[in-house]
FITOR-518762 format. One line per field, with one value per residue (C-alpha): residue in one letter; residue number from 0; x, y, z. Coordinates in steps of 0.2 Angstrom, whole numbers. Layout:
BEGIN
residuo = [A | ...]
num = [NUM | ...]
east = [X | ...]
north = [Y | ...]
up = [Z | ...]
END
This chain:
BEGIN
residuo = [M | N | V | I | T | L | T | G | N | A | T | K | D | I | E | L | S | Y | S | P | S | G | T | G | F | G | K | G | T | I | A | V | Q | R | N | F | K | N | Q | Q | G | E | Y | D | T | D | F | I | N | F | K | A | I | G | K | I | S | E | V | M | A | N | Y | I | S | K | G | D | K | F | G | I | T | G | S | L | Q | I | N | V | S | E | K | Y | G | Q | K | R | Y | F | T | E | V | V | V | N | G | F | D | F | P | N | K | T | K | Q | S | T | N | Q | S | S | N | Q | N | R | N | Q | P | P | Y | T | R | E | D | N | D | P | F | A | N | D | G | K | P | I | D | L | S | D | D | D | L | P | F]
num = [0 | 1 | 2 | 3 | 4 | 5 | 6 | 7 | 8 | 9 | 10 | 11 | 12 | 13 | 14 | 15 | 16 | 17 | 18 | 19 | 20 | 21 | 22 | 23 | 24 | 25 | 26 | 27 | 28 | 29 | 30 | 31 | 32 | 33 | 34 | 35 | 36 | 37 | 38 | 39 | 40 | 41 | 42 | 43 | 44 | 45 | 46 | 47 | 48 | 49 | 50 | 51 | 52 | 53 | 54 | 55 | 56 | 57 | 58 | 59 | 60 | 61 | 62 | 63 | 64 | 65 | 66 | 67 | 68 | 69 | 70 | 71 | 72 | 73 | 74 | 75 | 76 | 77 | 78 | 79 | 80 | 81 | 82 | 83 | 84 | 85 | 86 | 87 | 88 | 89 | 90 | 91 | 92 | 93 | 94 | 95 | 96 | 97 | 98 | 99 | 100 | 101 | 102 | 103 | 104 | 105 | 106 | 107 | 108 | 109 | 110 | 111 | 112 | 113 | 114 | 115 | 116 | 117 | 118 | 119 | 120 | 121 | 122 | 123 | 124 | 125 | 126 | 127 | 128 | 129 | 130 | 131 | 132 | 133 | 134 | 135 | 136 | 137 | 138 | 139 | 140 | 141 | 142 | 143 | 144]
east = [55 | 56 | 73 | 77 | 94 | 96 | 111 | 109 | 112 | 107 | 95 | 99 | 109 | 102 | 90 | 95 | 85 | 85 | 71 | 70 | 79 | 93 | 90 | 95 | 83 | 89 | 78 | 83 | 79 | 89 | 88 | 89 | 90 | 79 | 88 | 78 | 74 | 57 | 49 | 60 | 75 | 80 | 82 | 69 | 73 | 64 | 65 | 64 | 62 | 72 | 74 | 88 | 86 | 100 | 119 | 117 | 107 | 121 | 135 | 125 | 122 | 141 | 146 | 133 | 130 | 119 | 124 | 135 | 133 | 129 | 119 | 107 | 99 | 84 | 66 | 51 | 38 | 21 | 13 | -5 | -11 | -29 | -32 | -49 | -57 | -44 | -31 | -14 | 0 | 18 | 31 | 49 | 64 | 70 | 89 | 99 | 115 | 123 | 139 | 149 | 152 | 170 | 174 | 193 | 200 | 209 | 192 | 183 | 197 | 195 | 187 | 170 | 177 | 186 | 180 | 164 | 166 | 180 | 174 | 175 | 181 | 198 | 202 | 217 | 222 | 239 | 240 | 253 | 256 | 259 | 278 | 279 | 276 | 292 | 292 | 291 | 305 | 300 | 308 | 299 | 302 | 292 | 276 | 264 | 260]
north = [-185 | -169 | -161 | -143 | -134 | -115 | -103 | -86 | -73 | -73 | -59 | -60 | -70 | -87 | -87 | -102 | -108 | -124 | -136 | -142 | -158 | -147 | -150 | -135 | -126 | -113 | -102 | -90 | -83 | -85 | -72 | -81 | -71 | -78 | -83 | -73 | -54 | -46 | -34 | -20 | -30 | -33 | -49 | -52 | -60 | -73 | -73 | -91 | -97 | -112 | -121 | -133 | -145 | -153 | -150 | -143 | -128 | -124 | -125 | -114 | -101 | -101 | -99 | -89 | -71 | -58 | -55 | -71 | -81 | -99 | -114 | -126 | -143 | -150 | -153 | -142 | -142 | -134 | -131 | -126 | -117 | -111 | -94 | -87 | -99 | -95 | -107 | -100 | -109 | -108 | -114 | -117 | -128 | -141 | -141 | -157 | -149 | -133 | -126 | -110 | -107 | -101 | -104 | -107 | -122 | -110 | -102 | -118 | -123 | -107 | -108 | -101 | -91 | -80 | -63 | -66 | -49 | -56 | -63 | -81 | -78 | -73 | -62 | -63 | -46 | -50 | -52 | -66 | -60 | -41 | -43 | -26 | -18 | -26 | -37 | -55 | -65 | -81 | -92 | -101 | -118 | -111 | -109 | -124 | -121]
up = [39 | 49 | 47 | 46 | 44 | 46 | 45 | 51 | 65 | 84 | 87 | 106 | 118 | 121 | 136 | 147 | 162 | 172 | 177 | 195 | 191 | 183 | 164 | 154 | 142 | 130 | 119 | 105 | 88 | 73 | 59 | 42 | 26 | 11 | -4 | -16 | -18 | -15 | -27 | -20 | -25 | -7 | 3 | 17 | 33 | 43 | 62 | 68 | 86 | 92 | 108 | 114 | 129 | 139 | 138 | 120 | 127 | 140 | 126 | 114 | 128 | 132 | 114 | 105 | 108 | 99 | 81 | 80 | 64 | 67 | 60 | 68 | 64 | 71 | 69 | 66 | 80 | 80 | 97 | 100 | 115 | 118 | 127 | 129 | 117 | 103 | 97 | 94 | 85 | 89 | 77 | 83 | 79 | 92 | 90 | 90 | 83 | 80 | 71 | 67 | 49 | 47 | 65 | 67 | 77 | 89 | 94 | 97 | 109 | 119 | 136 | 139 | 152 | 140 | 135 | 124 | 115 | 105 | 88 | 85 | 68 | 61 | 47 | 36 | 29 | 23 | 4 | 1 | -17 | -12 | -10 | -3 | -20 | -27 | -43 | -39 | -46 | -54 | -67 | -81 | -71 | -56 | -67 | -68 | -87]
END
C-alpha cells in the first residue's frame, strides 16, 4: 500500500496552473521536521515536493500561504526523466487530502476572498485562573476530591 501522511510548513505559496480543459494543477513544497536530532543536537528538515490535481489544488492554493502549517495525505510517486542520456529521478507526493492542525472552525468558514495575511489560528492569552490577582474563593464542596 502506498500511503504517506506529512505535517509541516509551506515553503512558498502553492503554484496553481490550469490545463487547456480547465483542470487545476497545484505544486508546492512542504518542510517537514525530522523526529530525531542529528549529531549537533538539532532537528533536520526535509523539503518534500507535492502536487495536487483538480478541485483540491484550487482549495489548497486559496487557503495555504508561505509559512502556514498544514498536513497532507497522498501517495508517493517517483518519476523518471532522461536528459542527455542521464536518468533523473523526481520524488513527490500526489495529494488526495489536506488539513490544518489547530485550525479553528471560524477560520474554516471564512471566505477565500478575505485577507490572507490573517493567521488561520487563534491564540488564547486569557488565563481563566488568574482572577486578576485576587484570591479565588472556593468551598470544600467545590473540590472534586
